[in-house]
C-alpha positions, 0 to 999 in steps of 0.5 A, spaced: 593 039 265 594 036 259 591 041 256 597 045 260 602 042 258 601 041 251 601 049 251 608 049 255 611 044 252 613 049 245 614 054 249 619 050 254 622 047 247 624 054 245 628 056 252 631 049 251 634 051 244 639 057 246 644 057 243 649 061 248 647 058 254 650 051 250 655 054 248 657 058 256 657 050 258 661 047 253 666 052 254 665 051 262 665 044 261 673 046 258 675 049 263 680 045 269 673 045 274 669 043 268 665 038 272 663 042 278 662 048 274 658 045 269 654 042 275 653 049 279 652 052 271 646 048 271 643 049 277 643 055 277 639 055 270 634 050 273 634 055 279 633 061 275 627 058 270 623 055 277 623 062 281 621 066 274 615 061 273 614 061 280 613 067 281 609 068 275 605 063 279 604 067 285 601 073 281 597 069 277 593 065 281 591 071 286 591 075 281 585 072 277 589 069 271 582 064 270 576 065 271 571 059 270 577 055 267 578 060 261 585 065 262 582 072 264 583 078 259 589 080 262 593 073 260 592 075 253 593 082 253 600 079 257 601 074 252 599 079 246 605 084 248 610 078 249 608 076 242 610 083 239 615 083 243 619 076 240 617 079 234 619 085 233 626 083 237 626 076 232 625 081 226 631 085 228 636 080 230 635 077 223 636 083 219 642 084 224 644 077 223 652 076 218 650 074 212 657 069 213 655 064 218 663 064 219 663 071 221 659 071 226 663 073 233 661 070 240 660 076 246 666 078 250 664 075 256 665 068 254 673 069 254 672 070 260 669 064 262 675 059 264 677 065 270 670 065 273 669 063 281 664 058 282 659 063 285 659 067 279 658 061 274 652 060 278 650 067 278 651 066 270 647 060 269 642 064 273 641 070 269 642 067 262 636 063 264 631 069 267 634 075 265 635 073 258 631 077 253 628 070 249 627 065 255 624 071 260 618 072 256 618 065 255 618 062 262 613 068 264 609 066 258 608 058 261 607 061 268 601 065 265 599 059 262 599 055 267 597 059 272 590 060 268 589 054 267 584 053 274 589 048 276 590 045 283 596 047 286 599 041 285 598 041 278 601 048 278 607 045 281 608 038 276 606 043 270 612 048 272 617 042 273 615 039 267 616 046 264 624 047 266 626 039 265 624 040 258 627 048 258 633 045 261 634 039 256 638 044 252 644 044 257 642 037 259 645 034 254 652 037 254 653 035 261 651 028 260 655 028 254 661 030 258 660 025 264 658 019 259 662 021 254 669 019 255 674 022 250 670 023 245 665 027 248 670 033 247 671 033 240 663 032 239 662 038 244 667 042 240 662 041 233 656 044 238 659 049 240 662 051 234 656 050 230 652 054 235 656 059 235 655 060 227 649 060 227 647 062 234 643 069 231 640 066 225 636 061 230 635 065 235 632 070 230 627 064 227 625 063 234 624 069 237 618 070 230 616 063 230 614 063 238 612 070 238 608 069 233 604 063 237 604 067 243 600 073 239 595 068 236 595 066 243 593 072 246 588 074 240 585 067 241 584 069 249 581 077 248 576 074 243 573 068 246 
């Protein structure tokens, strides 16, 4: 189990450092129903990662993701494909990043966050976790890594839980600051939001590229060993 955790913690950290979801939860916390909606958004996020990871585990185990405690060939091919996608997408993002960070613009949907119902806030957290172009491939890769390790079901579930927890730290941090920071929390969260908004594209591009290279290496290792 220790080796599996070593494999997935890097992927979980990549999910945790997701500027857009962090900006979204900070904006949600600034609304009149910030406490309840912030919790709903975070629960949706955690559920999205958990369901996607669990689906991958359910697919991987019966499909022979592990052969004699060695990842099956299709797991290597999957990691190779995911890695290639992330590298290409990361290079594309880097090319399109604003030259001046102050010119960065947030997605238009963020302007409507203060008007979202609790159900839509929950759905937004779910979507940003499970349908995000970076988070979904990393979560799928983590599920494949866990499913290909030949672990008992209990250890697979525990490994997925650790992945989800670490992957959620990016949201839990601002939520914790909001709940425990008092009046100074607004200033702190505002500074975090401004920095993430200005450097969102560059951070995402670097993460895409670095994690894509890692998955490419993992895939090649599986396919050639």
